C-alpha positions in Angstrom: 44.7 -55.1 139.0 44.9 -51.9 137.0 42.3 -53.2 134.6 39.9 -54.1 137.5 40.3 -50.6 139.0 39.8 -48.9 135.7 36.7 -51.0 135.1 35.3 -50.1 138.4 35.9 -46.4 137.7 34.2 -46.6 134.3 31.2 -48.4 135.9 30.9 -45.8 138.6 30.9 -42.9 136.2 28.6 -44.6 133.8 26.0 -45.3 136.5 26.2 -41.8 137.8 25.8 -40.1 134.4 22.4 -38.6 133.9 20.9 -38.7 130.5 18.6 -36.0 129.3 15.0 -36.6 128.4 12.6 -35.1 126.0 9.0 -34.3 127.2 6.0 -33.3 125.0 3.3 -30.9 125.9 0.1 -30.9 123.8 -1.4 -27.5 123.1 -4.9 -26.8 121.9 -8.2 -25.0 122.4 -7.3 -23.2 125.8 -5.1 -26.0 127.2 -1.6 -27.2 127.7 -1.4 -30.9 128.6 0.1 -31.7 131.0 -0.5 -28.4 132.8 2.3 -29.1 135.3 5.5 -30.8 134.3 8.7 -31.5 136.4 11.9 -32.0 134.5 15.7 -32.0 135.2 18.3 -29.5 134.1 19.3 -30.5 130.6 15.9 -31.9 129.6 14.1 -30.7 126.5 10.4 -29.8 126.3 8.6 -29.8 123.0 5.2 -28.1 122.6 2.9 -29.8 120.0 0.0 -28.0 118.5 -3.2 -30.1 118.4 -4.9 -27.4 116.4 -5.3 -23.6 116.4 -2.9 -20.6 116.5 -0.7 -20.8 119.6 2.6 -19.9 121.2 4.4 -20.3 124.5 5.2 -17.2 126.5 7.6 -17.3 129.4 8.1 -13.6 129.6 5.1 -11.4 130.6 1.8 -12.8 131.9 -0.9 -12.2 129.3 -3.6 -11.9 132.0 -1.8 -9.6 134.5 0.8 -7.8 132.4 3.4 -8.6 135.1 6.7 -10.4 134.5 6.7 -14.0 135.3 10.1 -13.6 136.9 11.1 -16.9 135.5 14.8 -18.0 135.8 15.0 -17.5 132.0 12.4 -15.7 129.9 11.5 -16.5 126.3 8.6 -16.4 123.9 7.9 -18.3 120.7 6.1 -16.8 117.6 2.4 -17.7 117.3 2.0 -20.5 114.8 -0.5 -22.8 113.2 2.3 -25.4 112.8 2.1 -28.7 114.6 5.4 -27.8 116.3 5.1 -24.7 118.4 8.6 -24.9 119.7 11.2 -26.6 121.9 13.4 -25.5 124.7 16.3 -27.1 126.7 16.0 -26.1 130.3 19.5 -25.4 131.7 18.6 -23.3 134.7 16.7 -24.9 137.7 13.6 -23.2 139.1 9.9 -22.8 138.6 8.7 -21.5 135.2 5.2 -20.1 134.6 4.0 -19.6 131.0 0.9 -19.0 128.9 -0.3 -18.6 125.4 -0.2 -14.9 124.5 -2.6 -15.2 121.6 -5.9 -13.4 122.0 -7.7 -14.4 125.2 -6.2 -17.9 125.3 -4.4 -17.3 128.7 -7.6 -15.7 130.2 -9.5 -18.9 129.2 -7.0 -21.1 131.0 -4.2 -21.7 128.5 -1.4 -21.5 131.1 1.2 -23.9 132.4 4.0 -24.5 134.9 7.4 -26.3 134.5 9.6 -27.1 137.5 13.2 -27.7 136.6 15.2 -29.7 139.2 18.9 -29.2 139.5 21.1 -31.8 137.9 22.8 -34.5 139.9 26.4 -33.6 140.6 29.0 -36.3 140.7 30.5 -36.9 144.1 34.2 -36.1 144.4 36.2 -39.2 144.5 39.7 -39.5 145.9 41.7 -42.5 144.7 44.3 -43.9 147.0 46.8 -46.6 146.1 45.8 -50.0 147.1 47.8 -51.7 149.8 48.6 -55.3 149.2 50.3 -57.7 151.6 53.8 -58.6 150.6 54.3 -62.3 150.3 57.7 -63.8 150.8 58.6 -67.1 149.2 61.1 -69.1 151.1 
């Protein structure tokens, strides 16, 4: 009986466990694709450079000069590399960003990432099982 109960607990926790995902955003001549992306807390986003000199700027809007007021702010160095950067989103919320190189943001190189809260495991209270007592005569 203990083995069955333990197996059920393992199955319950395994089925409730949320695995993180990795998403890719392509960056190029005045675009991020996809422009909008929704992920979960713990997911990783990787920005790939299709060509040109680009970065990702989650700090100050390159078009307005105002703070994005994102839950977390960061900026990558501009690069010609095929890998602009990667980030693991650990704080839920809406994140706005742009490319701060030249007039890229003004020409539409902006994006948005929505980070959904992670699923929380429900609290489980285990109680001893009650079995009928059989008497043998």
